[in-house]
C-alpha positions as CSV (number, residue, x, y, z in Angstrom):
1,M,35.8,-19.8,77.5
2,D,34.7,-19.0,73.9
3,T,36.5,-16.3,74.2
4,L,40.2,-17.3,74.3
5,T,42.4,-15.5,71.6
6,A,45.0,-16.8,70.1
7,A,47.7,-15.4,71.9
8,D,46.0,-16.6,75.4
9,L,46.0,-20.7,73.5
10,Q,49.5,-20.0,73.0
11,Q,50.2,-18.6,76.1
12,I,48.6,-21.8,77.4
13,L,50.5,-24.4,75.4
14,D,53.3,-22.3,76.8
15,E,53.2,-23.0,80.8
16,I,51.6,-26.6,80.1
17,A,55.5,-26.6,78.0
18,H,57.0,-24.8,81.1
19,A,55.4,-27.3,83.7
20,M,55.8,-30.5,81.7
21,A,59.8,-29.8,81.4
22,A,60.3,-29.8,84.9
23,E,58.5,-33.1,85.8
24,V,60.6,-35.9,87.3
25,D,58.3,-38.8,86.9
26,R,58.1,-39.1,83.3
27,G,57.0,-43.1,82.7
28,A,59.3,-44.9,79.7
29,P,59.1,-45.3,76.5
30,A,57.4,-48.7,75.2
31,T,60.1,-50.9,74.9
32,Y,59.1,-53.6,74.0
33,I,58.7,-52.2,69.8
34,P,62.9,-52.0,69.9
35,E,62.6,-49.2,68.1
36,L,60.8,-47.3,70.3
37,A,62.5,-48.4,73.0
38,H,65.8,-45.6,72.4
39,V,63.4,-42.5,71.9
40,D,64.0,-39.5,74.1
41,P,61.9,-39.6,77.2
42,S,62.5,-35.8,77.8
43,Q,60.6,-34.8,75.2
44,F,57.4,-32.7,75.2
45,G,55.4,-31.3,71.7
46,I,52.2,-29.7,72.0
47,A,49.8,-28.2,69.0
48,M,46.7,-27.1,68.2
49,A,45.0,-26.7,65.0
50,L,42.5,-23.2,65.5
51,P,39.4,-22.4,63.0
52,G,41.0,-20.8,60.1
53,G,44.0,-22.9,59.6
54,Q,45.7,-21.0,62.3
55,V,48.1,-23.3,64.7
56,V,49.5,-22.9,67.8
57,A,52.7,-25.1,69.2
58,A,55.0,-25.1,72.2
59,G,57.8,-27.7,73.0
60,D,58.9,-30.3,70.5
61,A,56.1,-29.8,69.0
62,A,57.5,-30.1,65.3
63,T,59.3,-33.5,66.3
64,P,58.5,-36.1,63.6
65,F,57.0,-39.5,66.5
66,S,55.8,-42.9,65.6
67,I,51.2,-42.2,65.5
68,Q,50.9,-46.4,66.5
69,S,47.6,-46.2,67.5
70,I,46.2,-43.2,66.4
71,S,46.2,-44.5,63.3
72,K,43.3,-46.5,64.4
73,V,41.1,-43.7,64.4
74,F,41.7,-43.2,60.3
75,M,41.5,-45.9,59.7
76,L,38.2,-46.5,60.9
77,A,37.2,-43.4,59.5
78,I,38.6,-45.2,55.9
79,A,36.8,-48.2,56.3
80,L,33.7,-46.7,57.1
81,G,33.2,-45.0,54.2
82,R,34.0,-48.1,52.7
83,L,32.2,-50.5,54.4
84,G,29.4,-48.5,56.5
85,D,27.4,-50.1,59.3
86,T,28.2,-53.6,57.8
87,L,32.0,-52.6,59.6
88,W,30.1,-53.8,62.9
89,Q,30.1,-57.1,62.4
90,R,33.6,-57.8,62.4
91,V,33.7,-55.6,65.9
92,G,32.4,-54.0,68.6
93,R,32.1,-50.4,70.1
94,E,32.3,-51.3,74.4
95,P,34.9,-50.4,75.8
96,S,37.2,-53.0,77.2
97,G,38.3,-52.5,80.4
98,A,41.3,-54.7,79.6
99,A,44.5,-54.2,78.4
100,F,45.0,-53.2,74.5
101,N,45.7,-56.3,73.3
102,S,44.1,-59.1,75.7
103,I,44.2,-62.2,74.1
104,V,41.0,-63.1,77.3
105,Q,38.8,-60.9,76.9
106,L,39.1,-61.8,72.6
107,E,37.9,-65.1,73.4
108,H,35.7,-64.9,76.2
109,D,33.9,-62.5,73.3
110,K,34.4,-65.7,70.7
111,G,36.2,-63.6,67.8
112,I,34.6,-60.2,67.9
113,P,36.7,-57.5,69.7
114,R,34.2,-55.0,71.7
115,N,36.3,-51.5,69.6
116,P,38.0,-50.9,66.8
117,F,40.6,-49.4,69.3
118,I,41.8,-51.7,71.0
119,N,44.6,-54.0,68.7
120,A,42.5,-56.9,68.0
121,G,39.4,-54.3,67.0
122,A,42.0,-52.1,64.8
123,L,43.1,-56.1,63.1
124,A,39.4,-56.8,62.5
125,V,39.5,-52.9,60.3
126,T,42.1,-53.0,59.1
127,D,41.4,-57.0,57.8
128,A,38.2,-55.6,56.4
129,I,40.2,-52.9,54.5
130,L,42.1,-55.4,53.3
131,K,39.2,-57.0,51.4
132,G,40.3,-57.1,47.4
133,H,43.1,-55.2,48.0
134,Q,46.8,-55.4,48.9
135,P,48.8,-53.8,51.2
136,R,50.1,-51.6,49.5
137,E,47.0,-50.3,48.2
138,V,45.5,-49.6,51.4
139,L,48.5,-48.3,52.9
140,G,48.5,-45.8,50.2
141,E,45.1,-44.4,51.2
142,L,45.6,-44.2,54.2
143,L,48.7,-41.7,53.5
144,R,46.2,-40.1,51.1
145,F,43.7,-39.2,53.4
146,L,46.2,-38.3,56.0
147,R,47.9,-36.1,54.0
148,E,44.5,-34.0,52.6
149,A,43.6,-34.1,56.1
150,A,46.3,-32.4,57.1
151,G,47.2,-30.4,54.1
152,D,50.9,-31.5,54.2
153,D,52.7,-34.2,51.8
154,D,55.6,-34.7,53.8
155,I,53.8,-37.9,56.2
156,H,55.6,-41.3,56.0
157,I,56.0,-44.6,56.9
158,N,58.6,-45.2,58.8
159,R,60.5,-48.0,57.6
160,A,62.6,-49.4,60.4
161,V,59.5,-48.8,63.4
162,A,57.3,-51.1,61.3
163,A,60.4,-53.4,60.7
164,S,60.7,-53.2,64.7
165,E,57.2,-54.0,65.0
166,Q,56.7,-56.4,62.7
167,A,59.5,-58.7,64.4
168,T,58.5,-58.2,67.4
169,A,54.1,-59.0,66.9
170,H,54.0,-62.1,68.5
171,R,51.0,-61.2,70.8
172,N,49.2,-59.3,67.6
173,T,49.6,-62.2,65.2
174,A,48.2,-64.8,68.1
175,L,45.1,-62.0,68.2
176,A,44.5,-62.5,64.8
177,E,44.9,-66.2,64.8
178,F,42.4,-66.2,67.3
179,M,40.0,-64.3,65.1
180,A,40.4,-66.4,61.9
181,A,39.5,-69.5,64.1
182,H,36.7,-67.6,64.8
183,G,36.2,-67.1,60.8
184,N,36.3,-63.1,61.8
185,L,39.8,-62.4,59.9
186,K,39.2,-63.0,56.1
187,N,42.6,-62.5,54.8
188,P,46.2,-64.2,55.3
189,T,47.4,-63.4,58.7
190,A,50.3,-62.7,57.8
191,M,48.8,-59.5,55.3
192,T,46.8,-57.9,57.9
193,I,49.5,-57.9,60.7
194,G,51.9,-56.7,58.1
195,T,49.8,-54.2,57.1
196,Y,48.8,-53.7,60.4
197,V,52.4,-52.7,61.9
198,H,53.2,-50.3,59.0
199,Q,50.0,-48.0,59.5
200,C,51.2,-48.2,63.3
201,A,54.3,-47.2,62.1
202,V,53.3,-43.7,60.4
203,E,55.3,-41.0,61.2
204,M,54.5,-36.8,62.2
205,T,55.0,-34.4,64.5
206,C,52.3,-32.9,66.8
207,E,51.5,-30.2,64.3
208,Q,50.4,-32.3,61.6
209,L,48.4,-34.7,63.6
210,A,45.9,-32.1,65.6
211,R,46.0,-30.6,61.2
212,A,45.0,-34.5,60.6
213,G,42.3,-34.0,62.8
214,R,40.4,-30.6,62.0
215,F,37.7,-32.9,60.3
216,L,36.7,-34.9,63.4
217,A,37.1,-31.4,65.7
218,G,34.3,-29.1,63.0
219,V,36.1,-26.4,63.1
220,P,35.7,-24.1,60.4
221,G,38.1,-24.3,57.3
222,S,38.5,-28.0,58.3
223,P,38.5,-30.6,54.9
224,R,35.4,-32.9,55.1
225,M,36.7,-36.0,55.1
226,V,33.8,-38.4,56.3
227,S,30.1,-37.6,56.7
228,S,29.0,-35.4,59.8
229,A,27.7,-38.5,60.7
230,R,30.0,-40.8,60.8
231,V,32.3,-37.9,63.0
232,R,30.0,-38.1,66.3
233,R,30.3,-41.8,66.2
234,I,34.3,-41.8,66.2
235,N,34.1,-39.2,68.1
236,A,31.9,-41.3,71.1
237,L,34.5,-43.7,70.2
238,M,37.4,-41.8,71.1
239,L,35.4,-40.6,73.6
240,T,35.0,-44.3,75.8
241,C,37.5,-46.3,74.3
242,G,40.2,-44.3,73.0
243,H,42.9,-45.0,76.3
244,Y,42.4,-48.4,76.5
245,D,40.8,-49.5,80.6
246,A,41.9,-46.1,81.1
247,S,38.9,-44.2,78.9
248,G,37.0,-43.4,81.4
249,D,39.5,-41.8,84.1
250,F,40.3,-39.3,80.9
251,A,36.8,-38.3,80.0
252,Y,36.5,-37.7,84.0
253,R,39.8,-36.0,83.6
254,V,39.7,-34.1,80.1
255,G,36.0,-34.6,79.0
256,L,36.6,-34.6,75.6
257,P,37.1,-37.4,72.5
258,G,41.1,-38.3,72.9
259,K,43.5,-41.7,70.7
260,S,46.8,-42.5,72.7
261,G,49.5,-44.6,71.1
262,V,52.4,-46.2,72.2
263,G,54.2,-43.5,70.5
264,G,53.8,-41.1,73.0
265,G,51.0,-39.2,71.6
266,I,47.5,-38.5,71.9
267,L,45.6,-36.7,69.2
268,V,42.1,-34.9,71.4
269,V,39.1,-33.0,69.8
270,A,37.5,-30.3,71.2
271,P,34.4,-30.4,68.6
272,G,34.5,-26.8,67.3
273,R,37.0,-25.4,68.2
274,A,40.0,-27.1,68.0
275,S,42.2,-30.5,67.2
276,I,44.7,-31.3,69.9
277,C,47.9,-33.3,69.8
278,V,50.3,-34.1,72.9
279,W,53.4,-35.8,72.1
280,S,56.1,-37.7,75.4
281,P,56.9,-40.9,74.9
282,G,57.3,-42.1,78.6
283,L,53.9,-44.1,79.0
284,N,52.3,-45.4,82.4
285,A,50.6,-48.6,83.3
286,Q,48.2,-48.0,80.7
287,G,50.7,-47.3,77.5
288,N,49.2,-43.8,77.5
289,S,52.2,-40.5,77.5
290,K,52.5,-40.0,81.3
291,L,53.0,-36.9,80.9
292,G,50.8,-36.4,77.5
293,A,47.1,-36.8,79.9
294,Q,48.7,-34.3,82.3
295,A,49.4,-31.9,79.7
296,M,45.5,-32.3,78.4
297,E,43.8,-32.1,81.9
298,R,45.6,-28.9,82.2
299,L,44.2,-27.5,79.2
300,A,40.8,-28.5,80.1
301,R,41.0,-26.8,83.0
302,A,42.8,-24.2,81.5
303,T,40.0,-24.0,78.6
304,G,37.1,-24.7,79.8
305,W,36.5,-27.0,76.5
306,S,34.5,-30.2,77.2
307,V,31.8,-32.5,76.1
308,F,30.1,-32.1,79.2
309,G,29.7,-28.2,79.1
């Protein structure tokens, strides 16, 4: 359905937002991060960045939320730009089939995380970027990347969320220490964890994230942030690994690359057509936005968009 106009897409988003407002089972916010536990689960937003810079949106698309693991996409782009394919010596490219914070899998794989989108893999990526740099420099680079990608300087880290996450980072600390024991964490554990929780605490709206994802969608007028070859690789990993142990189900139902976060956001790429962000803070059992996944399935059906034709 490549003949869809911006007006057509606006109508589709409005209909999706209306349907999501009527949903009773909305999942539950991430209670293990105290600052996220209090976010109102009734909220739902969706935004789409189109060729030429136009954005269509519906619902609470202008409400800032914690992007959490969606930050892993942008950190991966930075790491590949800095380190190239040497990054893959420290982290794999395979789906995990296990929970995003699994220690059992990390033990089985001798300290090499399966992919850069589970927590252990993201810690390895952050640790790799930190080499020779201070956390403040790395976080500044991430914010500059996001601001340039989105064309918006009003993107910041929520310090309260970062502090809340750091105070409860016991499982992530265990993952980091386990990798350090296998020689796959080069910086002090506290430094890597501190940087990681602050990158996850970046706060953005659906509209900002949709614009920030344009370089991955390759829509005309989008900024060129990384090479086209790396865009293809990042999108491939988003498709196969972007939703933890529900990645296969999302690919089956939606058919587009995407990355979720426990703040309730999902960044989705429709190559050549649009960058999409959907947000609702209630999560399903796999830690992905319950309504967000439902909304994206509706959107894929309504537009006919899929990387599988």
